[in-house]
C-alpha angles and dihedrals in degrees: 000000000000120000119238125268121261108249111257092016105078095178098047121086117227110229115249117254089248094052094044091047090055091050091045093052090053091051092048092049088057096045096042098044107137107273120238138182087237088076090065101056119171094191094085116037098353121223092344089062092050092048092049091049090051094046091049089055091049089053094050091053094044092049093051092050094044092050096059099278094155093049091047091054090051091048093049091048092052089050088050089239101110122105135168114260111251092243092052092050089053096047103041096070118064097005090142088065091047091051091051090052091052091048092047092053091044093051094054098037116124095184124081091212093054093045092050091048089056090045092055090043090056091047090051090052089056090057091039094057094037089057093048090047092051095047095042108025093164092068102084093191090074092058090046092051090046089056090050092050092046091052090048093055091045091053091051092054129202127338091262092047090052090054092045093052093051091049092047090050090050092049090051091051092049091049091051092061110093130182111247113240118257116262089209141348123242119156095199094054091043089055090051088055092048092051093047091048094050091050089065087073097226092137094225126146113238114225104170138012114191115183113227100189130065091219144344119300118221116234118206135183107266093225107032099028090227113154111251101176144291133273142203132184130217138177109239123191117199144168120224130214092271092056095253118139123225135190116213131194095209126187122193131192132207109205119231114244098194095262102038144334131292114258093228125059136209133211112276098178142331146178128201139203129184115248140183111269089222088066091064101098 
């Protein structure tokens, strides 16, 4: 059975409701795929890539609405061929919780890239729910979710405010890192730490070495009990080639020779956190 003609276009066949519903559902699956920060990657292309991704999504939604999206949804519903896209079904319930999670991560972010990814995610949600609200105005949850997303973007502020907040968070974190006080002072042991640190080849300038142990700790084999060496730990503050300051918890080990311990030491373990250079005193 032939489908009817499209009014005003006598030689063009109007798709059947069944065929158009199938096409519509494919389009909706694409548009209402569950949003993610992974879409707005700053690794390749930076902010321009994120902005282009967002604008492309805005265009997809605008094109669907402009090309009779609402009427197509009604037609598919009447034909009993319309269904919610999987992503939409997942997102529509509990979006208030999702928005709070995004805001919580945004508020504590110390990286511009991460903050901007959440910012663009929130902006996408505004368009996401606006599109759902336009296509299916009878479903009040879409309008409610649109209000939540709009409020979320408003709380985040402008692009520059998003960057400023991330940088302020990072500065606060750097300022919160303090160098632990030395348990004792011993120039010889401090020099052993300095030498072991420099041998790692990180090309960082050592500012402070604060010893964290009162004495060496003997290390034995867990099974045989044979002495392997002895360790000490120190807090070491440094500045790298870029001018960033770092606080290390640095443990060294002097290997046991059978009759004593080696004079030199090597790194046994360490961890590192960035810190404000002004806290190196």
